C-alpha positions as CSV (number, residue, x, y, z in Angstrom):
1,M,-15.7,12.9,14.1
2,V,-15.7,10.1,11.6
3,I,-13.3,8.0,12.8
4,E,-11.3,7.7,15.8
5,S,-8.3,6.2,17.3
6,D,-8.0,3.7,20.2
7,A,-6.6,6.3,22.6
8,D,-9.5,8.9,21.4
9,A,-12.0,6.1,22.4
10,L,-10.4,5.8,26.2
11,G,-11.9,9.0,26.4
12,S,-10.7,12.4,27.5
13,A,-10.6,14.4,30.7
14,A,-12.1,17.7,28.7
15,V,-15.5,18.4,28.7
16,I,-17.5,20.5,26.1
17,F,-19.9,23.4,27.6
18,S,-22.2,25.5,26.1
19,P,-21.7,29.0,26.4
20,A,-24.9,29.5,29.3
21,L,-23.4,26.8,31.3
22,T,-20.2,28.0,31.0
23,R,-21.0,31.5,32.3
24,R,-23.0,29.4,35.4
25,L,-20.1,26.9,36.1
26,E,-17.1,29.3,36.0
27,S,-16.5,30.1,39.5
28,R,-16.4,26.8,40.8
29,F,-14.3,25.4,38.0
30,A,-11.3,23.5,39.8
31,T,-9.1,23.2,36.8
32,G,-8.1,25.2,33.8
33,T,-10.3,25.6,30.7
34,E,-10.1,26.0,27.1
35,T,-11.8,28.3,24.5
36,E,-12.3,27.3,21.1
37,L,-12.3,30.6,18.4
38,Q,-13.8,30.9,15.1
39,V,-11.5,33.9,13.9
40,V,-12.9,35.9,10.8
41,G,-10.4,35.8,7.9
42,G,-8.4,32.8,9.2
43,A,-4.8,32.4,10.1
44,A,-3.7,35.5,9.3
45,N,-6.2,37.6,11.8
46,V,-4.9,35.0,14.7
47,P,-2.0,37.4,16.1
48,G,-4.4,40.4,16.5
49,V,-7.2,38.1,18.4
50,L,-4.5,36.8,20.7
51,S,-3.1,39.9,21.5
52,Q,-6.4,41.4,22.2
53,L,-7.4,38.2,24.2
54,Y,-3.9,38.5,26.6
55,R,-4.4,42.2,27.2
56,L,-7.8,40.9,29.1
57,D,-6.2,37.4,30.4
58,S,-2.9,37.9,31.0
59,V,-2.7,34.5,32.5
60,A,-3.6,33.2,29.0
61,K,-0.1,33.8,27.9
62,S,1.2,31.2,30.1
63,F,-0.6,28.2,28.1
64,P,0.0,28.0,24.1
65,E,-2.5,28.3,21.7
66,M,-2.8,25.7,19.1
67,L,-4.0,26.3,15.2
68,T,-6.6,24.1,13.3
69,S,-4.0,23.6,11.0
70,A,-1.7,21.7,13.4
71,F,-4.6,18.8,13.1
72,V,-4.1,19.2,9.4
73,P,-0.6,16.6,8.9
74,A,-3.1,14.3,11.3
75,A,-6.3,14.4,9.2
76,E,-3.9,13.7,6.1
77,D,-2.2,10.5,7.8
78,A,-5.7,9.1,8.8
79,I,-6.8,8.8,5.0
80,S,-3.4,8.2,3.9
81,P,-3.2,4.0,4.0
82,E,-6.5,4.0,1.9
83,A,-5.5,6.5,-0.3
84,V,-1.9,4.9,-1.1
85,A,-3.5,1.6,-1.2
86,L,-5.9,2.2,-3.5
87,A,-3.5,4.3,-5.9
88,V,-1.2,1.2,-5.6
89,F,-3.8,-1.2,-6.8
90,G,-4.9,1.1,-9.5
91,A,-1.4,2.0,-10.7
92,V,-0.7,-2.1,-11.0
93,A,-4.3,-2.8,-12.7
94,G,-3.4,0.1,-15.1
95,L,-0.2,-1.1,-16.2
96,S,-0.9,-4.2,-16.3
97,A,-4.1,-3.5,-18.4
98,L,-1.8,-1.4,-20.9
99,L,0.4,-4.4,-21.3
100,I,-2.2,-7.0,-21.7
101,A,-4.0,-4.7,-24.6
102,G,-0.8,-4.3,-26.0
103,L,-0.1,-7.9,-26.3
104,I,-3.7,-8.4,-28.1
105,L,-2.8,-5.4,-30.3
106,A,0.1,-7.3,-31.8
107,R,-1.2,-10.5,-32.3
108,L,-4.5,-8.7,-34.2
109,L,-1.9,-6.6,-36.1
110,R,0.1,-9.6,-37.4
111,S,-3.0,-11.5,-38.1
112,L,-3.8,-8.7,-40.7
113,S,-0.1,-9.0,-42.4
114,S,-1.7,-11.5,-44.3
115,E,-4.0,-9.1,-46.0
116,S,-1.1,-6.3,-46.1
117,A,0.5,-8.9,-48.3
118,T,-2.0,-9.0,-50.8
119,L,-2.9,-5.5,-51.2
120,R,1.0,-5.0,-51.7
121,A,0.8,-7.3,-54.6
122,V,-2.0,-5.3,-56.2
123,G,-0.2,-2.2,-56.1
124,A,-0.9,-0.4,-53.0
125,N,1.6,1.6,-51.0
126,R,2.6,1.9,-47.6
127,A,0.3,4.6,-46.5
128,V,-2.6,2.8,-47.9
129,L,-1.7,-0.5,-46.2
130,L,-1.1,1.6,-42.6
131,G,-4.5,3.0,-43.1
132,D,-6.0,-0.1,-43.8
133,Q,-4.2,-1.9,-40.4
134,L,-5.0,1.1,-38.1
135,T,-8.6,2.5,-39.2
136,G,-10.4,-0.5,-37.7
137,V,-8.0,-0.6,-34.4
138,L,-8.2,3.3,-33.8
139,G,-11.2,2.9,-33.7
140,A,-11.8,0.0,-31.3
141,I,-9.1,1.9,-29.2
142,V,-11.5,5.1,-29.2
143,L,-14.5,2.8,-28.5
144,G,-13.0,0.9,-25.7
145,S,-11.7,4.0,-24.1
146,L,-15.2,5.6,-24.0
147,L,-16.5,2.0,-22.5
148,A,-14.0,2.6,-19.9
149,I,-15.2,5.8,-19.0
150,A,-18.8,4.9,-19.3
151,V,-18.0,1.9,-16.8
152,A,-16.1,4.4,-14.4
153,V,-19.0,6.9,-14.3
154,G,-21.4,4.0,-13.4
155,L,-19.4,2.6,-10.8
156,S,-19.0,6.3,-9.2
157,P,-21.9,5.5,-6.7
158,L,-20.3,3.4,-4.9
159,T,-17.4,5.7,-3.9
160,P,-15.9,7.0,-1.8
161,L,-14.8,4.2,-0.1
162,G,-13.9,3.8,3.9
163,P,-16.0,5.8,6.5
164,V,-16.2,8.9,5.2
165,R,-18.8,7.6,2.7
166,P,-21.8,8.1,5.1
167,I,-21.1,11.6,5.2
168,Y,-20.1,12.6,1.9
169,P,-21.5,15.2,0.4
170,G,-23.4,14.3,-3.0
171,G,-24.2,11.0,-4.0
172,G,-25.3,9.4,-7.3
173,L,-23.2,9.4,-10.3
174,G,-20.1,11.4,-10.1
175,F,-17.8,12.6,-13.0
176,D,-14.8,14.0,-12.3
177,W,-13.5,15.0,-15.8
178,T,-10.2,15.6,-14.8
179,V,-9.5,12.1,-13.8
180,L,-11.7,10.7,-16.8
181,G,-9.9,12.9,-19.6
182,F,-6.6,12.2,-18.2
183,G,-7.6,8.4,-18.1
184,F,-8.9,8.7,-22.0
185,L,-5.9,10.3,-22.8
186,V,-3.5,8.2,-21.7
187,L,-5.6,5.1,-23.0
188,T,-5.9,6.3,-26.4
189,V,-2.2,7.9,-26.6
190,F,-0.4,4.7,-25.7
191,L,-2.4,2.0,-27.2
192,A,-2.5,4.5,-30.4
193,S,1.3,4.6,-30.4
194,A,1.8,1.0,-29.9
195,A,-0.7,0.2,-32.4
196,L,1.2,2.6,-35.2
197,A,4.4,1.0,-33.9
198,F,3.4,-2.6,-34.5
199,A,1.8,-1.6,-37.8
200,I,4.7,-0.2,-39.0
201,R,6.6,-3.0,-38.5
202,E,4.2,-5.7,-39.9
203,I,4.2,-3.7,-42.9
204,R,7.8,-3.0,-43.5
205,R,8.3,-7.1,-43.0
206,T,5.7,-7.9,-45.3
207,T,7.1,-5.2,-47.8
208,A,10.7,-6.5,-47.8
209,S,12.4,-6.7,-50.9
210,R,12.3,-10.7,-51.1
211,S,8.8,-11.3,-51.5
212,I,9.5,-15.0,-50.6
213,E,9.7,-15.9,-47.1
214,V,12.7,-17.9,-46.7
215,E,12.3,-20.8,-44.4
216,R,14.7,-20.4,-41.5
217,R,16.0,-23.5,-39.6
218,E,15.3,-23.8,-36.1
219,P,17.9,-22.4,-33.5
220,R,20.9,-24.9,-32.7
221,W,20.1,-24.5,-29.1
222,L,16.7,-25.5,-29.3
223,N,17.8,-28.9,-31.6
224,S,20.2,-29.5,-28.8
225,L,17.5,-29.0,-26.5
226,T,14.9,-31.7,-27.7
227,Q,17.8,-33.8,-28.9
228,G,17.1,-37.4,-27.0
229,L,14.2,-36.5,-25.7
230,P,10.5,-38.6,-26.3
231,I,9.1,-37.1,-29.7
232,S,5.9,-35.8,-28.0
233,V,8.2,-33.9,-25.6
234,G,10.4,-32.6,-28.1
235,T,7.8,-31.6,-30.1
236,G,6.3,-29.4,-27.3
237,L,9.6,-27.9,-26.3
238,R,9.9,-26.8,-30.0
239,F,6.3,-25.4,-29.8
240,A,6.6,-23.5,-26.9
241,L,9.7,-22.3,-27.4
242,G,9.9,-22.1,-31.7
243,S,7.2,-19.4,-33.6
244,G,7.3,-21.6,-36.5
245,R,7.6,-20.9,-40.1
246,G,4.9,-19.1,-42.5
247,P,1.4,-17.5,-41.9
248,N,0.7,-19.7,-39.1
249,K,3.5,-18.3,-36.9
250,S,2.7,-19.1,-33.2
251,P,3.1,-15.9,-31.0
252,V,5.7,-17.8,-28.6
253,R,6.9,-14.5,-27.0
254,S,3.4,-13.1,-26.5
255,A,2.5,-16.4,-24.6
256,I,5.7,-16.5,-22.3
257,F,5.3,-12.8,-21.5
258,G,1.8,-13.4,-20.6
259,S,2.4,-15.9,-18.4
260,V,5.3,-13.8,-16.9
261,L,3.1,-10.9,-16.4
262,A,0.1,-12.9,-15.1
263,V,2.6,-14.6,-12.3
264,I,4.0,-11.1,-11.5
265,V,0.7,-9.5,-11.1
266,L,-0.7,-12.4,-8.9
267,V,2.5,-12.5,-6.6
268,A,3.0,-8.9,-6.6
269,T,-0.6,-8.7,-5.2
270,L,-0.3,-11.6,-3.0
271,T,2.8,-9.7,-1.1
272,F,1.5,-6.5,-1.3
273,G,-1.5,-8.0,0.2
274,S,-0.3,-9.9,3.0
275,S,2.0,-7.1,4.3
276,L,-1.2,-4.5,4.3
277,N,-3.0,-7.2,6.3
278,G,-0.1,-8.0,8.6
279,L,0.2,-4.0,9.4
280,A,-2.9,-4.3,11.7
281,A,-1.7,-7.4,13.5
282,S,1.8,-6.1,13.9
283,P,1.7,-3.5,16.4
284,P,5.6,-2.7,16.6
285,L,4.9,-1.4,12.6
286,F,2.7,1.0,13.9
287,G,4.5,2.5,16.4
288,W,3.9,0.2,19.7
289,N,7.0,-0.8,20.4
290,W,6.3,-2.6,23.5
291,N,4.1,-5.1,24.8
292,Y,1.5,-3.0,27.3
293,A,1.5,0.6,28.5
294,M,0.2,1.4,31.9
295,L,-1.5,4.7,31.9
296,S,-2.3,6.7,34.4
297,G,-5.8,8.5,35.7
298,F,-8.2,10.6,33.4
299,A,-6.7,9.1,30.0
300,G,-3.3,9.5,30.8
301,Q,-2.8,13.0,31.8
302,E,-2.2,12.5,35.7
303,D,1.3,11.0,36.8
304,L,2.0,7.9,38.4
305,P,4.0,7.3,41.4
306,A,7.2,6.8,40.0
307,P,9.0,4.9,43.2
308,L,6.2,2.7,43.5
309,I,5.4,1.7,40.1
310,A,9.3,1.2,39.7
311,K,9.1,-1.1,43.0
312,L,6.5,-3.3,41.7
313,L,7.8,-3.6,38.1
314,S,11.0,-4.6,39.0
315,H,9.8,-7.6,41.2
316,D,7.2,-8.5,38.4
317,P,8.6,-12.1,37.1
318,F,7.0,-10.9,33.4
319,V,8.6,-7.9,33.2
320,R,11.6,-7.5,31.3
321,V,12.0,-3.8,30.8
322,W,10.0,-0.6,31.2
323,S,10.6,3.0,30.4
324,G,8.1,6.3,31.6
325,V,7.0,8.5,29.2
326,N,5.0,12.1,29.5
327,F,2.5,13.1,27.3
328,T,2.5,16.9,26.8
329,K,2.9,19.8,23.9
330,G,5.4,22.2,23.2
331,Q,6.5,24.4,20.3
332,L,8.5,23.6,17.6
333,G,9.6,26.3,14.9
334,G,6.9,28.3,16.5
335,Q,4.2,25.9,15.5
336,L,2.6,23.6,18.7
337,M,3.1,20.0,18.5
338,P,1.9,16.9,20.2
339,M,4.9,15.5,22.0
340,L,6.4,12.9,24.1
341,A,8.8,13.4,26.7
342,Q,11.1,10.6,27.8
343,S,14.5,10.6,29.5
344,P,17.6,10.3,26.9
345,G,18.5,6.5,26.2
346,A,15.4,5.3,27.5
347,R,15.5,1.5,27.3
348,V,12.0,1.0,25.7
349,S,10.9,4.1,23.2
350,V,9.2,4.6,19.7
351,P,10.5,2.6,16.5
352,L,12.9,4.6,14.6
353,L,12.9,5.3,10.6
354,S,15.8,6.9,10.0
355,G,18.6,8.4,12.1
356,H,18.8,7.6,15.8
357,G,17.3,7.5,18.7
358,L,17.3,10.5,21.9
359,E,20.7,10.3,23.0
360,S,21.0,14.2,25.0
361,S,18.6,16.5,26.3
362,D,19.5,18.8,23.2
363,E,18.1,16.3,20.4
364,V,14.6,16.2,19.1
365,V,13.2,12.9,17.0
366,L,10.2,13.8,15.0
367,G,7.4,12.3,12.9
368,P,8.2,12.3,9.3
369,S,5.1,14.6,8.7
370,T,6.3,17.1,11.4
371,L,9.7,17.0,9.8
372,Q,7.9,18.1,6.4
373,Q,5.7,20.3,7.9
374,L,8.4,22.2,9.5
375,G,10.7,22.3,6.0
376,K,13.8,20.3,8.1
377,R,16.0,17.7,7.3
378,L,18.0,15.5,9.8
379,G,20.9,17.1,11.3
380,E,19.9,20.8,11.1
381,T,18.1,22.5,13.9
382,V,14.8,23.9,15.2
383,S,13.9,25.8,17.6
384,F,12.0,24.6,20.8
385,S,9.8,26.1,23.7
386,A,7.3,24.9,26.3
387,S,6.9,27.8,27.9
388,P,6.7,31.6,26.8
389,G,10.2,33.4,27.0
390,V,12.0,30.1,27.1
391,T,13.4,28.7,23.8
392,R,16.1,26.2,23.0
393,T,17.8,25.3,19.9
394,L,17.2,21.0,19.2
395,M,19.1,18.9,16.6
396,I,17.1,16.9,14.5
397,V,18.7,13.1,14.8
398,G,15.7,10.8,13.6
399,T,12.5,10.5,12.7
400,A,10.0,7.9,13.8
401,T,6.3,6.2,13.7
402,M,4.9,8.1,16.4
403,P,2.4,5.6,18.7
404,S,-1.4,6.4,19.3
405,V,-0.6,6.6,23.6
406,T,-2.7,9.2,24.2
407,N,-5.5,11.3,22.5
408,S,-3.1,14.1,21.7
409,G,-4.2,14.8,18.2
410,G,-1.3,13.2,16.9
411,G,-0.9,10.4,14.2
412,M,2.0,8.0,13.0
413,G,3.8,10.6,11.6
414,V,3.0,13.8,13.5
415,G,4.9,14.6,16.9
416,A,8.1,14.8,18.4
417,L,10.2,12.8,21.3
418,V,12.0,15.3,23.4
419,S,13.6,15.0,26.8
420,T,11.7,15.6,30.1
421,S,14.5,17.9,31.4
422,L,13.1,20.3,29.1
423,F,9.6,21.2,30.6
424,P,9.4,22.8,33.8
425,A,8.1,20.6,36.6
426,N,4.9,22.1,36.5
427,L,3.8,21.2,32.8
428,L,4.8,17.7,33.6
429,N,2.5,17.7,36.9
430,L,-0.5,19.4,35.5
431,Q,-2.6,17.9,38.6
432,G,0.3,18.6,41.1
433,S,0.9,15.2,42.6
434,N,2.8,15.5,45.7
435,I,4.7,12.3,44.0
436,A,5.5,13.3,40.6
437,G,6.1,10.5,37.8
438,P,5.3,9.5,34.1
439,N,2.0,9.9,32.5
440,A,2.4,6.0,31.3
441,E,5.0,3.4,31.7
442,L,5.7,1.5,28.4
443,I,6.6,-2.2,29.4
444,R,8.0,-5.0,27.2
445,V,7.2,-8.5,29.2
446,K,10.0,-11.6,28.9
447,P,9.7,-13.4,25.8
448,G,7.8,-16.6,25.6
449,L,5.9,-16.2,28.7
450,N,2.2,-16.7,28.7
451,S,1.1,-13.3,27.7
452,T,-2.7,-13.6,29.5
453,A,-0.7,-14.2,32.9
454,A,1.6,-11.3,31.9
455,Y,-1.4,-8.7,31.3
456,R,-3.1,-9.9,34.5
457,S,0.0,-9.6,36.7
458,L,0.4,-6.2,35.4
459,V,-3.3,-5.3,36.3
460,R,-2.5,-6.2,39.9
461,I,-0.1,-3.6,40.2
462,D,-2.3,-1.0,38.6
463,D,-4.8,-2.1,41.5
464,E,-2.3,-2.2,44.2
465,V,-1.3,1.5,42.8
466,N,-4.8,2.6,43.3
467,A,-5.2,1.0,46.6
468,N,-2.2,2.2,48.3
469,P,-2.9,6.2,49.9
470,S,0.6,6.9,50.0
471,S,1.4,6.7,46.3
472,Q,-0.3,10.0,45.5
473,G,-1.2,9.1,42.3
474,Q,-4.0,7.1,40.3
475,A,-3.4,4.6,37.5
476,G,-5.7,4.5,34.9
477,G,-5.4,0.6,33.7
478,V,-3.5,-1.3,31.6
479,V,-3.6,-1.5,27.5
480,S,-2.2,-4.0,25.2
481,V,-2.2,-1.9,22.2
482,L,-3.7,1.3,21.2
483,R,-3.9,1.7,17.0
484,P,-3.9,5.3,15.6
485,I,-6.1,6.6,13.2
486,E,-4.2,5.8,10.2
487,I,-4.8,1.8,11.1
488,V,-8.4,2.4,12.3
489,N,-9.2,3.8,9.4
490,F,-7.4,1.2,7.2
491,R,-9.7,-1.3,9.3
492,T,-12.8,0.3,8.1
493,M,-12.2,-0.7,5.0
494,D,-13.0,-4.1,5.7
495,S,-12.5,-6.6,2.6
496,T,-12.2,-3.5,-0.2
497,P,-8.2,-4.4,-0.6
498,A,-9.2,-8.5,-1.1
499,I,-12.0,-7.7,-3.5
500,L,-9.4,-5.1,-5.3
501,A,-6.5,-7.8,-5.4
502,A,-8.8,-10.7,-6.5
503,G,-9.8,-8.5,-9.5
504,L,-6.4,-7.7,-10.6
505,A,-5.7,-11.2,-10.2
506,L,-9.0,-12.5,-12.4
507,G,-7.4,-10.0,-15.1
508,A,-4.2,-11.7,-14.9
509,I,-5.4,-15.1,-15.2
510,V,-7.8,-14.3,-18.4
511,A,-5.1,-12.7,-20.0
512,L,-3.0,-15.6,-19.5
513,G,-6.1,-18.0,-20.6
514,L,-6.7,-16.0,-23.6
515,T,-2.7,-16.0,-25.0
516,I,-2.2,-19.7,-24.1
517,S,-5.2,-20.5,-26.1
518,A,-4.2,-18.1,-28.6
519,S,-0.9,-20.0,-29.1
520,V,-2.2,-23.4,-29.3
521,R,-5.2,-22.6,-32.0
522,R,-2.2,-21.0,-34.4
523,R,-0.7,-24.7,-34.2
524,R,-3.6,-26.1,-35.8
525,R,-1.9,-26.7,-38.9
526,D,0.9,-28.4,-37.2
527,L,-1.1,-30.6,-35.4
528,A,-2.8,-31.6,-38.4
529,L,0.8,-32.6,-40.0
530,L,1.4,-34.4,-36.9
531,K,-1.6,-36.2,-36.9
532,S,-1.5,-37.4,-40.7
533,L,2.3,-38.7,-39.9
534,G,0.8,-41.1,-37.6
535,F,0.8,-38.8,-33.9
536,T,-1.9,-40.8,-31.6
537,Q,-4.4,-38.6,-29.8
538,R,-2.5,-39.4,-26.8
539,Q,0.6,-38.4,-28.2
540,L,-0.8,-34.8,-29.4
541,A,-2.1,-34.5,-25.8
542,L,1.6,-34.5,-24.5
543,V,2.5,-31.8,-27.2
544,I,-0.3,-29.3,-26.0
545,A,0.8,-30.4,-22.8
546,W,4.5,-29.8,-22.7
547,Q,4.1,-26.4,-24.6
548,A,1.7,-25.2,-22.2
549,T,3.8,-26.6,-19.4
550,V,6.8,-24.8,-20.7
551,A,4.9,-21.5,-20.9
552,A,3.6,-21.7,-17.2
553,V,7.0,-23.1,-16.1
554,L,8.9,-19.7,-17.7
555,G,6.4,-17.6,-16.3
556,A,7.0,-19.2,-12.8
557,V,10.5,-18.9,-12.8
558,I,10.5,-15.3,-13.8
559,G,7.7,-14.1,-12.8
560,I,7.8,-14.9,-8.8
561,P,11.0,-13.4,-8.1
562,A,9.8,-10.2,-10.0
563,G,6.6,-10.4,-8.5
564,I,8.0,-10.4,-4.9
565,F,10.6,-7.6,-5.7
566,I,7.6,-5.8,-7.0
567,G,5.3,-6.2,-4.3
568,R,8.4,-5.8,-1.6
569,Q,9.1,-2.3,-3.0
570,L,5.3,-1.4,-3.7
571,W,4.8,-2.0,0.1
572,I,7.9,0.1,0.7
573,V,6.5,3.0,-0.9
574,F,2.9,2.4,0.8
575,A,4.9,1.8,4.4
576,T,6.8,5.2,3.6
577,G,3.6,7.1,2.8
578,I,2.4,6.3,6.1
579,H,4.9,6.6,8.0
580,A,4.8,2.9,9.2
581,V,7.7,0.8,9.9
582,P,8.6,-0.7,6.5
583,A,8.9,-4.2,6.7
584,P,7.5,-6.0,3.7
585,A,5.7,-9.9,4.4
586,V,6.2,-12.5,1.6
587,P,3.6,-15.3,2.0
588,I,5.6,-18.4,0.8
589,V,2.9,-20.8,0.6
590,S,0.5,-18.5,-1.6
591,V,3.6,-17.9,-3.7
592,V,4.3,-21.6,-4.2
593,L,0.5,-22.1,-5.1
594,V,0.5,-19.5,-7.5
595,G,3.3,-21.4,-9.3
596,V,1.6,-24.3,-9.2
597,G,-1.6,-23.0,-10.0
598,A,-0.3,-21.5,-13.2
599,L,0.7,-24.9,-14.0
600,I,-2.4,-26.6,-13.8
601,F,-4.2,-23.5,-15.4
602,A,-2.2,-23.2,-18.6
603,N,-2.8,-26.8,-19.1
604,A,-6.4,-27.0,-18.4
605,V,-6.6,-23.7,-20.9
606,A,-4.4,-25.3,-23.6
607,A,-6.1,-28.7,-23.4
608,L,-9.5,-27.3,-24.9
609,P,-8.2,-25.8,-28.1
610,G,-5.6,-28.2,-28.5
611,R,-8.4,-31.3,-28.4
612,S,-10.5,-29.6,-30.7
613,A,-7.7,-28.9,-33.4
614,A,-6.3,-32.6,-32.8
615,R,-10.3,-34.2,-33.5
616,T,-10.6,-32.0,-36.6
617,P,-10.1,-33.7,-39.8
618,T,-6.4,-33.3,-41.0
619,A,-7.6,-33.0,-44.7
620,L,-10.2,-30.2,-43.8
621,V,-7.1,-28.5,-41.9
622,L,-4.6,-28.7,-44.4
623,R,-7.3,-27.8,-47.3
624,A,-8.3,-24.8,-45.4
625,E,-4.8,-23.6,-44.9
């Protein structure tokens, strides 16, 4: 076993014997045995093998068989948090990279537009212009995509992540040509298409019927916005919101879009990461919808003495409400499933994802994986059987996150909640206790009380049950939380999500810095003119500061709400995929710091090229222009 849930770690009443030891001890067995078989030909030959076994041992018919396929949903659920989280980070990183590359292509092709105008003047047609602009760009796209594949192959020895890595077959460099080929195709096709569209737009602009560009006035709203403001502030706003005129147009829209994109990536990553970290720390989100569980002996497979437990819990000053539950198995739609059995309308039960809880004995609440495995929907019916020859029809009324309470082989999305009245008494009392009761009590304590004192009080009740000779039952201890295999597996990833999030954040920050830096550099001519008109170094610095500030503020105002929305939606998709309760968390302090950090970073990035441009002699800049 690579990983196990907290319930599995409690131990099991089952012991695995070798065939030789089984033959020596079989006459002395005090309880039932289970036999594991590997059938030649797989599941198709199972019915024939079982029919032969039943002819040899008629008692075996009284106990349901379990196929290996019944464990497949639980195994898939175990790795789904890691797989879905990595998929989300990969999707965000890929989309961000494509958008950033698109911005770079747009700026590059715009910078080549002056060459297109020159070629047009000497008689080049549009096809020649298009070839001139795209030849180098397409070559760079292909080489960049090949470099991305080389990097992916070079990093392949670090995968797979998680607890499966030590036993993963193979090792060294990995060549998943399906994934790499599809990634190469997406990169080249998307970026080549974007480059073609940008090139056609620039060629149309440079080959327009008017060979002389008409000087356009600034928009009226921009003039109105800057009226009455100090000249440094007004000029900075014009730089940030107006692209300027002539061949030195500033990529204003790219700068603003880059700022918005960077903030969106950062905030979405923080929101998703905060929700991801909060999942393992919030037991109600993964099915543990109570504070404590008092288990019976043999890892929750014996019975607790119901009358004594009820008396002790009702007098405990820390207990608010409790409900009993049995851990069993039954057949749904002809398939053996792990089940929780409770009285309908129990005060403490599993957290619902859809529909409503168990309200009558002819209803069933399913885990989402089990619902999908059965091919059913809410409102439909499914056959139920707890013992051979007795079948009932139950209505599916809801889905729920199934908790890890015992080592029943289930997962957060696997299993069913049914009424205890559907099971014969002998199946709910396998140890034959004189005083039957539940296998566990699910307990919620009163809010605001000391949790340590509440736990100690429940432990005293557990000890009193075991010390009472008339209880005819055995308590197995009090547990505060048992994490399912999905959460245990996710926790083994350690800092992997944080590293991926930091990588995305770094990429977004670098993209923002490049975009703002390019926007400021394109204002060198304007800064030189302002300097020749008498602007001081301090005034020029204020102009650049306001230009960067406006881009950062717009990025924060638009990017923060959009990032929160995207991060929440990504988390809901993730939580739904692993069958957890979808409750996204927004890290308010971190989001505020993103807005402040974007403002500081934008000014810091813009200050360097702005200072260099301001210190450049005016005559040198104007002569170069």
